C-alpha positions as CSV (number, residue, x, y, z in Angstrom):
1,X,-7.6,59.8,-56.0
2,X,-6.8,60.2,-52.3
3,X,-3.2,59.2,-52.7
4,X,-2.8,61.7,-55.6
5,X,-4.1,64.5,-53.5
6,X,-1.9,63.4,-50.6
7,X,1.1,63.4,-52.9
8,X,0.3,67.0,-53.9
9,X,0.4,67.9,-50.2
10,X,3.6,66.0,-49.7
11,X,2.2,63.4,-47.3
12,X,2.6,59.6,-47.3
13,X,-0.1,57.1,-47.8
14,X,-1.0,56.7,-44.1
15,X,-1.2,60.4,-43.5
16,X,-3.2,60.9,-46.7
17,X,-5.8,58.3,-45.5
18,X,-6.0,60.2,-42.1
19,X,-6.1,63.7,-43.4
20,X,-8.1,63.8,-46.6
21,X,-11.8,64.5,-46.2
22,X,-14.3,62.8,-48.5
23,X,-18.1,63.4,-48.8
24,X,-20.5,61.7,-51.1
25,X,-24.0,62.9,-51.4
26,X,-25.6,59.5,-51.7
27,X,-24.2,58.4,-48.3
28,X,-26.2,58.9,-45.1
29,X,-23.4,59.7,-42.7
30,X,-22.9,63.2,-41.3
31,X,-20.3,65.2,-43.2
32,X,-17.3,66.6,-41.4
33,X,-18.1,70.1,-42.7
34,X,-21.4,71.7,-41.5
35,X,-23.7,72.8,-44.3
36,X,-21.7,70.8,-46.9
37,X,-24.7,69.0,-48.3
38,X,-26.6,72.2,-48.8
39,X,-23.6,73.9,-50.4
40,X,-23.0,71.0,-52.7
41,X,-26.7,70.7,-53.7
42,X,-26.8,74.4,-54.6
43,X,-23.9,73.8,-57.0
44,X,-25.1,70.4,-58.3
45,X,-22.1,68.7,-56.7
46,X,-22.5,65.1,-55.7
47,X,-19.1,64.5,-54.1
48,X,-16.3,66.5,-52.6
49,X,-12.7,65.8,-51.6
50,X,-10.3,68.1,-49.6
51,X,-7.2,68.1,-47.5
52,X,-8.1,68.0,-43.8
53,X,-4.6,68.7,-42.5
54,X,-4.1,69.7,-38.9
55,X,-2.2,72.9,-38.1
56,X,1.6,72.6,-38.3
57,X,4.5,75.0,-37.7
58,X,8.2,74.3,-37.6
59,X,7.5,70.7,-38.4
60,X,5.4,70.3,-35.3
61,X,1.9,68.9,-36.1
62,X,-0.9,70.5,-34.1
63,X,1.1,73.6,-33.3
64,X,-0.9,76.8,-33.8
65,X,0.8,80.2,-34.0
66,X,-0.6,83.7,-34.3
67,X,-0.7,85.7,-37.5
68,X,2.2,87.9,-36.4
69,X,4.5,84.9,-36.1
70,X,3.5,83.6,-39.6
71,X,4.0,87.1,-41.0
72,X,7.5,87.4,-39.6
73,X,8.4,84.0,-40.9
74,X,7.1,84.9,-44.4
75,X,8.8,88.3,-44.5
76,X,12.1,86.7,-43.5
77,X,12.0,84.2,-46.5
78,X,14.0,84.9,-49.6
79,X,14.4,83.6,-53.1
80,X,12.7,80.3,-54.1
81,X,11.6,79.6,-50.6
82,X,9.6,82.8,-50.5
83,X,8.3,82.3,-54.0
84,X,7.1,78.8,-53.1
85,X,5.4,80.1,-50.0
86,X,3.7,82.9,-51.8
87,X,2.6,80.6,-54.6
88,X,1.2,78.1,-52.2
89,X,-0.8,80.8,-50.4
90,X,-2.0,82.6,-53.5
91,X,-3.1,79.4,-55.2
92,X,-5.5,78.5,-52.4
93,X,-9.0,79.1,-53.6
94,X,-10.4,82.5,-52.7
95,X,-13.2,80.8,-50.8
96,X,-10.6,80.0,-48.1
97,X,-11.3,83.2,-46.3
98,X,-9.6,83.1,-42.9
99,X,-8.1,85.8,-40.6
100,X,-4.6,84.6,-41.5
101,X,-5.4,85.0,-45.2
102,X,-6.8,88.5,-44.8
103,X,-3.7,89.6,-42.8
104,X,-1.4,88.2,-45.6
105,X,-3.4,90.0,-48.2
106,X,-3.3,93.3,-46.3
107,X,0.3,93.1,-45.3
108,X,2.0,91.4,-48.2
109,X,-0.5,91.9,-51.0
110,X,-0.6,88.2,-51.6
111,X,-4.1,88.1,-53.2
112,X,-5.6,84.8,-54.3
113,X,-4.9,83.9,-57.9
114,X,-7.9,83.6,-60.1
115,X,-8.4,82.8,-63.7
116,X,-8.3,86.5,-64.4
117,X,-4.8,86.9,-62.8
């Protein structure tokens, strides 16, 4: 399962093992995400898996840039590159509510896709 998720994020096996988060409710260790046990219990979820990728920009892992830089990059894209970027952003679950995402929604109109879209 981890490797399949890693493949979807275009990462190799080693990186997948390092950057995929896993939580199982029956284990006693502290989860990486605060309040995860309470969130999961409220939804009757007994396990969770997610990508835990570090920031990256221009191929440089760990590089964090401001929203304006991201916006300029996205606005400069054309064709299939722009379509792929838009699709990637819009397909992220709406629960991923970050300042970057709010800026993209306001500036580009790239709202999260839902089952109603």
